[in-house]
C-alpha positions, -999 to +999 in steps of 0.1 A: +135+009-527+103-014-544+124-047-538+128-043-501+093-027-494+074-054-513+088-084-488+079-061-458+044-056-470+040-096-478+049-103-442+026-080-427-001-096-448+008-131-435+007-123-400-027-105-399-041-136-417-028-157-391-043-132-367-075-131-385-072-171-381-066-175-346-087-148-335-117-161-354-112-197-343-139-213-320-145-196-284-145-218-255-175-210-230-165-234-202-148-271-197-167-297-189-159-332-169-174-362-189-197-377-161-210-407-180-196-416-216-222-430-244-193-446-255-160-453-240-144-457-274-147-424-280-142-401-252-138-418-219-155-412-187-137-384-165-122-366-195-117-323-193-131-312-227-132-278-239-171-265-247-180-246-278-221-247-275-246-250-253-281-256-274-311-255-249-330-268-278-313-300-281-301-300-248-266-305-259-232-291-253-207-292-282-174-299-273-138-303-285-111-337-276-100-344-241-065-329-246-053-302-265-042-318-298-075-328-308-096-296-298-107-297-333-130-325-330-163-317-323-187-342-298-221-332-287-229-345-256-267-344-237-263-315-206-268-344-181-234-362-194-217-334-187-205-313-156-193-275-166-175-250-154-163-218-161-126-220-156-100-251-169-084-252-134-120-256-118-132-290-143-094-304-137-100-304-099-133-318-103-118-348-128-086-351-100-118-362-072-139-377-102-104-400-107-120-423-076-153-431-085-147-426-121-151-463-131-175-474-110-214-482-112-242-496-097-271-516-106-302-521-087-311-553-073-348-551-069-377-527-090-390-492-077-359-483-056-364-450-047-334-422-056-341-394-036-333-353-037-308-356-006-289-383+012-323-385+035-347-414+034-374-384+042-363-362+013-384-360-018-381-390-042-369-378-078-369-409-096-377-449-093-349-475-103-361-506-125-349-538-112-311-540-132-306-506-140-273-496-139-263-461-123-231-441-121-218-433-089-210-396-089-199-398-049-195-427-028-205-419+013-177-432+039-199-424+067-226-450+075-260-437+086-289-457+105-319-452+085-351-465+104-330-493+117-305-500+085-272-495+085-258-486+054-246-460+034-258-428+004-246-431-032-247-402-053-256-415-083-266-403-120-293-429-136-300-437-174-325-410-181-302-386-164-317-375-130-292-373-108-301-381-068-293-403-039-297-437-033-294-459-002-273-491-010-295-519+004-304-537-030-273-524-050-247-541-062-214-516-067-189-529-092-161-517-113-166-513-149-134-512-160-120-545-140-158-557-143-154-571-104-181-565-079-170-548-051-201-553-030-236-565-028-263-561-001-259-572+032-272-600+059-303-615+055-318-600+089-309-565+076-324-573+037-356-584+055-361-550+075-350-529+043-379-549+025-402-544+050-394-507+050-390-499+011-415-524-008-445-508-023-471-530-001-503-534-018-538-557-012-528-593-022-561-587-050-541-560-069-513-588-082-548-612-090-562-579-110-535-572-127-524-609-139-560-616-151-568-581-170-598-574-150-593-543-130-624-531-102-615-495-101-636-495-069-610-522-053-580-507-073-568-473-059-538-455-052-545-449-019-545-485-011-521-505+010-500-506+036-478-477+038-449-466+068-449-425+073-411-429+087-414-389+092-443-393+112-438-427+128-470-439+117-479-472+100-511-470+078-534-495+064-560-481+040-582-513+022-620-509+013-641-503+040-605-501+065-587-469+073-563-480+101-533-458+116-504-471+142-475-449+157-446-471+164-410-465+171-390-487+149-400-522+134-380-549+157-377-583+143-393-610+170-384-641+157-380-663+124-397-637+102-420-622+125-418-585+134-438-558+157-437-526+150-430-514+186-457-489+203-483-506+187-503-540+186-492-547+148-476-577+137-459-583+106-447-619+090-428-623+056-431-646+035-425-656-002-388-643-001-398-612+010-423-605-014-454-607+006-461-592+038-490-607+067-501-577+087-523-585+120-538-557+136-568-548+160-594-525+142-629-520+155-623-544+183-615-572+165-582-585+152-579-586+116-554-602+095-544-587+054-522-600+030-499-577+013-476-580-015-448-563-028-465-544-056-438-520-082-462-515-109-474-474-115-512-476-098-521-447-116-509-458-148-529-489-145-557-468-136-554-448-171-553-482-189-582-496-179-604-459-183-589-461-216-602-496-220-636-487-212-635-458-235-628-482-262-656-501-257-682-474-251-667-462-286-674-498-302-707-499-286-719-465-299-704-476-337-736-499-337-762-471-327-762-444-301-799-447-302-815-482-294-856-479-296-881-505-284-915-507-283-917-531-251-890-515-231-887-480-247-858-460-259-825-458-249-798-428-259-762-430-253-737-400-258-701-402-264-694-393-227-712-423-215-744-407-205-776-420-210-810-412-208-839-446-210-875-437-210-904-460-210-887-489-190-919-495-167-919-531-178-885-537-162-895-523-129-890-533-105-873-567-112-846-551-134-845-516-126-853-500-092-886-481-086-877-443-088-845-445-105-849-419-130-842-419-167-805-402-165-772-420-156-743-430-170-733-465-187-700-482-175-685-512-188-665-524-154-682-558-151-658-588-169-671-624-182-652-658-177-652-694-185-682-698-209-697-666-213-669-651-228-675-662-262-712-660-259-715-623-258-700-593-266-694-577-234-715-567-204-728-529-202-737-514-169-763-488-163-761-466-134-790-444-128-790-412-108-819-422-088-806-452-072-775-471-061-784-505-075-771-507-115-786-526-139-762-550-160-768-563-195-750-587-216-752-573-248-743-587-284-747-571-320-772-589-344-777-576-382-818-565-368-800-542-335-788-549-300-794-574-277-795-567-241-795-596-216-803-592-185-773-603-160-789-609-121-767-588-093-766-628-076-742-640-105-717-611-104-687-624-076-656-595-076-671-581-107-668-610-128-694-632-145-687-669-147-720-682-160-750-678-179-779-664-161-808-693-155-841-680-178-823-649-189-844-618-199-836-608-234-842-574-246-843-558-282-834-527-293-835-516-329-806-492-333-799-459-349 
């Protein structure tokens, strides 16, 4: 009797153990389609993968392999690389449609191309592409659209930063990564020129000169300055120091060669320098005016931030040599870490250096640049802006073992915020510091 019970008991234990092993296996929370593989040799783009875990902290999914035999395999995949579905049949249906584009990619042929929230040039911009940046194609539109005179197609794309959106196909190179063949590039030159006019970020020509020389005048470099097309309102805007011009237009039309007009207005536009410069001629204040704008892809706000940081660094370096400057002849200057100052007993400098009624307080700036022979002669240029006058006082400065020298910079030797020569018969002020 006992010989019959033990085998039955052993079989029951074995069955229960297998049941526990199976039931305690990893739980599948969904199925994902791999939109853009980080390594095709490990997992191919377009694979359907079981998903076991989701980490919001790491922004990743933990998946198995692409076929049933490899489900014990474990891979950690970023959220943006995977399209998640609750059921396997839904994932496989999506993968079947995705098969047509799974090997297709696009490369930006110019900088700052916008990726938009919807397939509409007026929709919100969600990303700006770098030149030569690669995108994964998610969908290809088969219906051409007219975007302000440009005939083309919208692509749904996924960027290298994980941003999904829509990009118009002008200035894009579409290619098959598997066969390494280019499928299409941008269209004819006339359409390319029109695309350049409407899509470039046009800024005053001096923006390029300032950034190239690293001499940023924050009064002239502002994000609001440039030539802008408001396509939703069909209005062209030109904003420059002392200029604010608006002109309604119906479309941009080529007249001849590189010359275009904004129909409905008297604005004439001429492209040059391989579509990187735009000359605008327009009437404002009763007179015709011509300005040159350049295709400027840099982030203006970032340039401004870097310049403000540079000026703050110069203030900190100046204060390291003393925040209180004293002179029996020219008074006492106190400068705070925020750049505010008070200057008392400076009457000997009125009115040749400091305007009468200037007051005793204000802010200091490091907004004037030196060039040529004066670069090595002084440590820099400090500007005192008094609250009681619009006329600032500028000084070269240098530090000695005894204190700080301020050398007056007459306004007539400052041109576009740059001093290129030393003043004749300079007035030198000496201060002890503490």
